N, C-alpha and C positions, 0 to 999 in steps of 0.2 A: 504494500500500500504506500502511496506517495504522500507527500506533504499535504496537509488539509488546511482549509481556511476556517477561521473561527465562524461558527454558524451565526453568531450575533452580528458579525460584520460581513455577512454573505453579500457579495456584489452581484450575484447571479439572479437578480430579480428585474422587474420591469424597468429596463434601462431607457433613459431619455437620450437624445442625440449627444448631449455633452458627455454623459457617462460612456456611451459607445465610443466616442472619440478618445476619451482618456484611456479606456481599456485597450483600444487598438494601439495607440501610440506607445503605451507601456509595453505591450507585447512586441511591437515593432522594434523598439529600442533593445529589449532583452534578446530578441532573435539575432541582432547584429553584434552581440557581444559574446566573446568566449567561443569555445569549440562547440560544434553541434552535439546534441545528445548522443551518447554511445549506445552500444548494444544493450547493456544492462538497464540503462535508463528507459530505453524504448520498451524493453520487455516488461519493465515495471508498469508502464502505461497499459500494455496489453493485459497484464494481470489485473490492473485496476478496473478496466472495462468489464472483465469477467466477474470480478467480485461485485461491482456496482450492479450488474445484471442479476447474478444468481443468488446473492445474499439478500436481495430485496424482491424476490420473485413474486410474492403475494402482493406487495405494494404495486408493482408494475401491472399485474393482472387486474387488480381492483381499479387502478387509475384508467387503464384502457377501456375496461368494460363500462365504467361510469361515463367516460367521454362519448362512447358510442351509444349510451343508453341500452346496453345489452350487446356484448360481443362474445362469441364463443371463446372460452379459455383455451380449449384445445387448438383452435385456429391461431390464437396469439402465441401459444407455445410452439406450434409447428412453423408458422410463417415468420415469427420474430425471434424467439429464443433459440430455436434450433439453427436458424440461418446464422445468427450472430455467433453462437458458440462454435459452429463449424468454421466460420471465418477466423475466430480466435485461435482455434487449434491449428488451422492451416498456417496462420501467421507465425505462431510459436515455433512451428516445425521448420519454416523456410526463411525467417527473417535474417538470420546470420548470412545465408547465401545471397539474399537480395542485396544486402549492404556491401558486399564485396565489390571491389573494382573489377570490371570485366575487360578481358584482353580483346583487342581488335588487331586485325592484320594490317600493318602499315603499307604492305605491298612492296614489291621489289624495288620500286623507285626510291623508297625512303628507308631501306635497310642500311645499316643494322640498327636503326632506331626502333623504339617501342611505342605502341599506341594503347591507351587505356581509356575506359569510360568510368568516371567517378560519379557516385550518386550523393547529392547534397540536399538537405531540406530547403524548400523554397522560402520559408519564413513564417508568415502568419496566414493561415487558411480560414476563409469564411465558409460556413456550411449553413444553408437554409433548408430545413427539413419539411416534409409534407405531413399531412394528417392521416393518410390511409394506413400506413405502417409506421407509426411514430417512434417505435423503438428501433426496428431494423434499419430504416432509411435515415436515421440519425447516427446510430452507433457504427454502422458499417463504414461510412466515409470518415467518421472520427477515428476509427481503428486504423484506416489507411493513412490518414494524415499524421497521426502520432507515431506510427511505426516508421514513417519516413523522416521523423525527427522534427516535425513542425510544432508550432503553437496554433491553437484553434479557437475561433469564436463561433458559437452555435446560435442559430435562431430557429427554435422549434416552432411548430404550427400553433397559431392561436385557436384553431378549431378543436384541438385536444388540450384544453387548459390544465386538466388534472395531470396528464402525462407530462406535459411541458414543465409544470411546477415541480413534479417529482424529479425530472431530469436535472433541473437547476439545483435543487436541494442536494441530490446525490453527487453531482459534479463538484459542488462546493466542499463536500466531505472527502472526496477521493482525489482531487486534483488541486494543485496550486492555481490560484486565479490568474497568474501570468502565463499558465500553460494551457488551461481550458477555461473559457468564460462563456456563460449562457445568458442570452438576452431574450426575455420573454415579452411579448407584446403583439400588436396587430399589424395591419398593412402599412401604416405610416412608419412604424419602427423598421419593418422589413425593407421599405424603400430607402431609409437612411442607412440601414445595414449594407445594402447592395452598393451604395455609393462610396463606401470606405475603400481605400487603396490597398486591398488585400494583395498578397502575392499569388493567390489563386482563389477563385470563388466557385463553390460547388452548390448546385441548385437542383432540387427535385420538385417538380410540380407540373403544371400544364404548359402547353406550347405558348399560349397567349401571354401568360405571366413570364415565361422564360424570355420572350422577346424584350420585355421591359427590363428584366434583370440584366440581360446582355447589353442593352443600350446604356444602362447605368454603369456597368462595369467598363464599358468602352471608354468612358470619360477618363479613366485612370489607366487605360490599356491593361486592365486586369484580365488575365486569361481565365476562361470559364470552362467548367464541365456542366453540361445541362442534361439532366436525366428527365425527359419529358414523357410523351405518351403517344397518342395517335390511335388509329383504328387498326388493330391487329387482327388479320384474317386467319380463319381456320379453313383449309381446303381439304375436302374429303374426296379421295379418288374413287372412281366407280367400283373398283374391286375390293375396297376395304370394308370390313365388317362394321355395319352401322351401329350395332349395339355397343361395340367397343368404343367407337368414335364418340357416341352419345355419352357414354359413361365418363370418358376423360374430358370431354368438353363441358359437361355439367359440373364436374368437380372443379375445373379451372375457372369456370364462369362464376360459380356461386360461392366460392371461398371468399370470405369477407364481403359477401353479398355483391360481388362484382366490382367492388371498389379497389381494383388492382390495375396498375398501369399496364401490365402485360396480359390481362384477361382477354380471352377471345372476344373481339368486339363485334364480329359478324362471321357467319359460316357460309361457305360456298359448297353446295351439294349438287350432284347431278340431278337434272330435272326429273328424271324418272324415279329417283329415290326420295324426292321431297316428302311425300306423305309418310313413307316408312320411317324416315329420319325423325319427323315430328313425333310419331308414335314412340320411337326409341327414346327420345328426349323425355317425353311424359313418363315413360316407364322408369327411367333412371332417377328422375326427380322424386317419384313416389317411393323409391327405395331409400334414397339418401335423405330426403326431407319430406316424410309423410305429412308433416305439418310445419308451419312457419312461425306463427305468432308466439307460441309458448315454447318453442324449440330452442334449447340452450346452444345447439350447434349451428344456429342460423343467426347471422349478425344483422344488426339494424343499420339503416342509412345514417350517416354521420350527423345530419342536421335536417330540420324541417325544410329549410331552403333547398337542399339537395334532393330531398324527397319530392318536393313540389316540382322541381326541374324535371325529374324522371317521369313524373305523372304527365307533365306537359308534353314531353317527347312522345309518349304513347298516344295521348289524346290527339296531337297534331297528325300523327301517322294514321290513326283511325279515321279522322275527319277527311284525310286525303284519299281515303278508299283502300288503305292497306288492311289486309286481314290480320287481326290481332288474336293470338291464342294465349289465354291465361292458363298457366300450368299450376293448378291449385288442387292438389290431391284431396284435401279435406274440406274444400269448399268454404274456406275461412273468409271472414270479412276483414278488410284492411281499412279501418277508419282512423280518425284523428288520435286514437289512443295508442297507436303504435307507429314507429318509424320503419317497421319492416314492410317489405313489398314482395309479392310473388314474382316468379320468373314470367315474363311475357315474351312470346315469340312473335316477330313481325315477319310476315311472308312477303318477300320480294318488294320491300319498300322502295319508293322512288329515290334516286340519288340526290334530288334537290331538297329532301327533307332534312331537318336539323339532325335527326337521329343517324343519318348517313353522312353528315358532314363533320360532326364533332365527336370526340371520344365520349362514350356513353357513361362509363364509370358507375354501373349499377346493374340490377338483374333484368336487363332488356337485351334480347338477342335477335337481331335481324338474321333472316335466312335468305340468302340469294341463291338462285339456281343457275346452272350453266349446262351447255350441251357438250362442248369439247374442253379438254384440259387447257388448250390454248386460250380459250375464252376466259377461264378463271385467271390464268397468268396475266393476260392482257388487262383484265379488270384491276388486279392488284397494282400493276405497273402504271395504270392511268391515274392513280391516286397517290397522295403523299406517302412517302416511304414510312412504313410502320415500325414501331419499337420491337415487335415480335411477329413471327409468322409460324403457323402450325400446319403441318402437312400430315395427313393420314393416308399412308400408302406403304405396302410391303414390297413394292416393285422398285428395285435399285435404280433402274433407268428413269422412272418417274421422279424419284427422290433427287437424283442428280440433275434432272432437267429443271425442276422447280428451284433447287438451290442455285443453279447457275443463272437462271433467267429472272429471278426476283432479287430485290435488295431490301433487307430489313435489318434491324439492330441485332437480332438473334433469332434462332430457330430451334424448336423442339419437334422432332419427328415422332409421330404416333403417340403423342401425349401433349400436355400443355404445361406451361410455367417452368418446367424442370431445368431448362438451360440456365435460368437465373440462379438456381440453387447450387450449381456446380461451381465451387469456389475457384477452380483453376481455369474457368472460361472467362474471357472478358465480357462485361455487361455494359451496354449503352445503346443509344439510338443512332440514327443516321438522318441527316437533313432535318426536317421539322420534328422528328421524334427525338432529337437530342444530338449532342456532340461530346466526345470523350468517352473513355472506358474506365471501369473500375472493377473491383473484386480481385482477391488474391494479389499476385505480383503486379497486376495492372493498377491496383490501388496504390501500391508502393510507388510505382513509376509516375502515376499522374500527379502525385504530390512531391515528386523529387525533381531536382535539376540534374539532367544527364550531361555531365561536363566532359567533353572530349579533351584528352591531354596527349601530346606527343613528346617523347623523351629523346632528345638528340644524344648521340654517343660522343665519346672523346674523339673517335675516328669519324670526322665529319665527312659524310658522303658527298657533300658539295653539290647537291641537286639544285639548290637555289644559288647557282653560280653567280659570282660578282663580275662585273665588267672590269676590264675589257674582255668581251666574249671572243673565243677563238675556236680552234678546231675541235677541242674536247666537247664544247657545248654543241657544236654542229653534229658531232657523232652521237651525242646523247639524244638530241632532238630527232635524229633520223631513226633511232631505235624506238622511242616512245611516242612520237607524233607522226603518224602515218596517214 
């Protein structure tokens, strides 16, 4: 456990702009003094994150459940605790190797000199976290930034106030405030936060807000990692088992009630299989969620505002003539006394509807049909590049074809979500779904400066020859410049 701040003097509370500035410049000055944190110090930070999470498990579970007005504890354990602990163990195993300088080949021209890449901390990292996975999506980038030797300022979401307050309290106990500082507050504070001249800014949320964050960071030429979202498709090939596809799509769609950035946002199914696929979805929902309202395994929508937005998406689609199928095994009523919503299937909605333009982020699943696989690939490519893509096919050639002909942040074949949980795979978006990669070694690298160094030897090869140039230089150029 690292140095702790006195709880009575905890600076990790609703910070005003002046406090943000003071905290930043104190960190900035400290990051420029003395050597970078060594291996033992960084491993202490990794251990602090583990203790902060596991020793207060009940507090975390209670805070998240309260913020959501009912969230499955098992989902929180699976999607937040398990993911963070997997990352902690992976970092503990590999950090020493990541920190080592890497040899590079200087090439024949620069022999007998040596080339190395050194990894240095960037300095002060800003992290703006989202509300949908308030533990995982805050602690994972924190883990990467600290393992790379940086100091970190965190801005958790105001939509999960209990979880954000708990994070601030625990950080003040496990970290020195000049190493990790938490600022809690709303949109105005987030705007001030994103304008600070960080050495790197890491942001997870929507594409529209990501544009504003990037614009603010650009004023300081602050490099950014943007983990955004988009409309992640699931393509079912005509030869794949529909029941298997439905099971895995329902699981990926309804975990956290669809409030997942890589949840399948719409499904593309062969025209002749549409009806059978809808029946398979209904059967799988009945198995997994025989009821919704009083089911502890089914999570509520984060706020009434978001619930209203989802209802509006469905209403607009219905009024436009889209067939809407409510998957409600127990025939429950969803009135104002609950923020839970059933899964609604939208059959072939028009592309001009909002539900097909913006990320859904809830239990609404459009089903689009296609005739030929080329049609499905063309549809995906005609739209903004998604954060994730899911293909259900056992055919190697079909897999290769879709992987080669589509561009997405990541892919899971024959399931959903799982590529995000593999710690040794890079995770991130492309184009409007984000920029930059993290997880595992990619987290270490995104928060590190990769410094290239060339070591000249006592026996100077004289490649950069000095004038007057003569026959030796002519001979050298004839060999290397053809």
